[in-house]
N, C-alpha and C positions, 0 to 999 in steps of 0.2 A: 549458420542455421539458427533460426529464431527459437527462443525458449517458449514453450506453451505454459502459460501461467494458470494456476488453479483459480477456480471461482471462490470468492469469499462471501459468506452470508452477511448482509448488512442488517444492522439493528440500531435501535436508539437507546442511548443512556440518558438517565434523568439529568436535565440541566445542559445537555448539548444541543446546539442549534441545528445540527445536521446528523444524518445517519453515520454510523461508524462501522468498521470491520476489524476483526481480530487477526492480525498477520502472524501471530505467534506459532502457528502450525506450518508455516511456509518452509520449504527446503532451505537449508543453511545458505546456499549461494544466492537464492532469491531474496532472502531476508537481509543479507549483507548489502545487496544492491539497493533494496528498498530503504535501508538505513541511510545509505549515502544520498539517495534521492530526497529523503525527508529532512536532511540537514538544513536548518534555517527556516523551516516551515512551522506554523503554529499548530500545536496539538493540544487537545483538551484532556488527554489521559496518557499515562506512561506506557500503556500497551496498545490501546486501540488507536486507529487513525481514521480521519474522515474519509467517507466513500469517495469524494471527489479527488482526494490525493491518491487513492488506490487506482481510480480510473485514469488519472493522469500518468501514473507510473506505468500502468499496463499499456497505454498509448505510446509512451516513450520507448518501451521495449518493442512493441509491434513495429514502430517506425524505424527501429534500429539505432535510436539515440542512446539507448542503454543496452549494452551487451552483457549477457550472463553466461 
């Protein structure tokens, strides 16, 4: 069974080239999977991630590449 992921609101931080999202409110299991997915990726902030990384993570979950 595939996990339904919540929508995260995108916004812009000063000095970031792309919109970001705040994943800190995600359920613990989803946040842990996202943390594993984000290893080795460039982030501009210790909490927020770029929207394209969130979209890529969601796509990987939907395809079944990541199971939660």
